[in-house]
Backbone bond lengths (Angstrom), bond angles and torsions (degrees), N, CA, C in turn:
res aa  C-N    CA-C-N  psi(-1)  N-CA   C-N-CA  omega(-1)  CA-C   N-CA-C  phi
1 M - - - 1.459 - - 1.510 115.64 -
2 F 1.257 113.53 -49.15 1.555 117.17 173.20 1.526 109.86 -104.53
3 W 1.360 111.40 138.76 1.471 112.89 -175.77 1.578 108.58 -94.07
4 K 1.304 114.17 137.02 1.375 123.60 -178.79 1.515 107.19 -95.51
5 N 1.259 118.33 139.25 1.491 124.70 164.77 1.523 110.75 -74.05
6 K 1.311 113.33 115.38 1.534 119.11 175.57 1.484 106.42 -83.90
7 E 1.292 116.30 143.38 1.473 122.25 164.14 1.431 111.90 -78.45
8 E 1.220 120.85 105.97 1.417 126.52 -167.89 1.637 110.56 -97.00
9 H 1.303 116.00 125.87 1.425 117.48 176.68 1.493 107.56 -130.56
10 I 1.373 119.57 138.68 1.414 122.65 173.00 1.467 105.44 -107.90
11 D 1.295 115.93 130.49 1.453 124.23 -175.27 1.492 106.09 -89.53
12 Y 1.426 113.97 144.79 1.337 117.58 172.45 1.578 105.31 -141.71
13 D 1.351 119.28 163.59 1.393 126.46 -171.90 1.492 108.20 -76.49
14 K 1.261 117.13 99.52 1.377 125.32 -173.63 1.594 113.48 -70.85
15 R 1.304 112.01 -24.16 1.476 121.23 173.98 1.605 110.29 -71.43
16 G 1.184 121.56 106.54 1.394 125.55 178.58 1.484 120.24 89.93
17 K 1.436 116.33 0.48 1.316 121.99 -178.40 1.478 113.05 -116.76
18 I 1.372 123.29 133.80 1.410 126.84 -176.92 1.444 111.39 -116.12
19 P 1.320 125.14 123.30 1.413 125.20 177.33 1.508 107.76 -64.67
20 V 1.268 117.80 127.09 1.462 127.16 -177.15 1.604 112.06 -130.95
21 L 1.375 113.40 140.96 1.429 120.51 166.56 1.492 106.60 -104.00
22 H 1.359 115.60 111.80 1.503 117.51 -177.64 1.407 105.48 -97.09
23 V 1.407 115.58 121.34 1.529 123.83 -172.73 1.580 107.91 -117.86
24 S 1.357 112.54 126.03 1.436 118.36 179.21 1.560 108.34 -77.01
25 V 1.352 119.69 133.21 1.405 128.43 -178.09 1.541 107.35 -69.85
26 C 1.364 115.10 -45.10 1.497 121.29 -178.01 1.581 114.62 -67.09
27 T 1.237 109.14 -53.39 1.518 112.71 -169.05 1.560 113.60 -106.29
28 G 1.324 112.98 -8.68 1.590 113.93 178.82 1.443 111.74 72.96
29 E 1.408 121.13 12.20 1.363 122.38 176.75 1.578 110.20 -70.08
30 K 1.310 113.52 142.48 1.512 120.01 -179.46 1.441 111.24 -117.10
31 V 1.328 119.20 136.14 1.445 122.06 175.72 1.541 105.17 -137.18
32 A 1.307 117.48 130.87 1.465 124.94 174.55 1.571 113.10 -96.63
33 G 1.270 110.14 139.25 1.504 112.47 -176.97 1.573 107.63 -173.65
34 F 1.253 112.27 -159.16 1.576 120.70 -173.13 1.555 106.47 -128.17
35 K 1.316 111.44 139.36 1.571 117.58 179.36 1.530 102.48 -111.97
36 D 1.242 115.92 137.60 1.539 121.01 170.53 1.471 111.53 -77.68
37 E 1.345 120.07 125.26 1.398 121.32 -173.39 1.598 114.55 -62.05
38 I 1.422 111.64 -36.75 1.403 116.57 -178.50 1.475 117.16 -74.36
39 S 1.325 113.19 -53.56 1.489 123.38 -174.87 1.568 114.80 -82.84
40 G 1.380 111.94 -32.38 1.498 117.03 178.56 1.510 107.11 87.97
41 R 1.329 115.37 4.36 1.520 115.50 177.65 1.501 116.13 -73.81
42 F 1.354 120.95 136.98 1.451 128.28 -167.39 1.533 101.15 -105.29
43 E 1.339 111.90 128.23 1.508 118.97 173.34 1.618 105.69 -108.91
44 D 1.367 116.50 111.27 1.424 112.99 176.48 1.535 115.25 -84.29
45 R 1.325 114.33 143.01 1.402 123.69 -175.03 1.402 118.20 -119.88
46 M 1.356 116.34 -29.92 1.520 118.96 179.75 1.499 109.25 -160.03
47 L 1.300 114.35 143.34 1.500 128.21 177.19 1.593 102.56 -81.52
48 I 1.379 116.06 130.94 1.433 119.77 -177.74 1.481 105.13 -112.07
49 R 1.331 115.49 111.10 1.488 122.75 -178.77 1.450 115.88 -101.14
50 N 1.410 111.55 -24.31 1.455 122.23 -178.76 1.389 117.68 -154.15
51 K 1.284 125.76 178.97 1.420 127.14 177.21 1.508 116.96 -62.35
52 R 1.435 113.24 -31.81 1.381 121.29 177.48 1.617 113.71 -63.25
53 D 1.397 108.25 -44.34 1.535 117.25 171.20 1.485 112.02 -56.02
54 L 1.279 116.49 -47.83 1.493 118.13 178.18 1.522 110.14 -56.18
55 Q 1.307 118.04 -50.28 1.407 122.66 -174.98 1.526 110.62 -59.27
56 E 1.354 117.01 -37.87 1.432 122.47 -178.62 1.525 111.02 -70.56
57 F 1.336 115.72 -36.05 1.416 118.27 176.50 1.579 111.18 -65.61
58 L 1.317 116.59 -47.44 1.509 122.25 170.24 1.515 115.44 -50.63
59 R 1.319 112.96 -45.24 1.545 116.22 -177.17 1.558 108.64 -72.36
60 L 1.277 123.31 -43.43 1.406 128.75 -179.17 1.459 116.13 -55.65
61 Y 1.389 111.77 -42.90 1.473 117.01 -171.81 1.563 112.11 -108.18
62 G 1.410 114.06 6.77 1.436 120.23 177.33 1.522 113.68 60.79
63 V 1.364 119.49 39.60 1.321 123.80 -177.01 1.486 106.45 -107.82
64 E 1.322 114.82 142.31 1.526 126.01 175.15 1.506 110.42 -83.58
65 E 1.200 114.63 144.50 1.554 116.49 -179.26 1.418 114.14 -59.29
66 E 1.451 114.11 -35.07 1.420 116.43 177.97 1.413 119.22 -67.90
67 E 1.379 114.53 -21.41 1.495 119.27 176.16 1.562 114.63 -78.98
68 L 1.335 114.17 -14.84 1.418 123.35 -176.28 1.528 110.65 -71.39
69 R 1.364 119.28 118.54 1.521 119.31 179.34 1.504 108.56 -98.35
70 K 1.261 123.74 150.88 1.447 130.38 167.66 1.454 114.83 -93.97
71 D 1.375 116.91 127.42 1.417 121.02 179.96 1.561 109.06 -121.34
72 W 1.266 118.13 119.25 1.389 122.64 -177.58 1.515 115.30 -91.29
């Protein structure tokens, strides 16, 4: 009858993956995702348009803001 808000987390392989905020130098577009430590391949997960989007990414994937690296 009443809907309960579930705390939703999406798991990712933390071994070998680094949470990264990929920022375009030209346009300023920001994309959050994960970078493979060995190959350097970036997997985009979410377009970041504002602070709320960034907080949603951090909450969904269980990432602390201090862990998030910026990649230009």
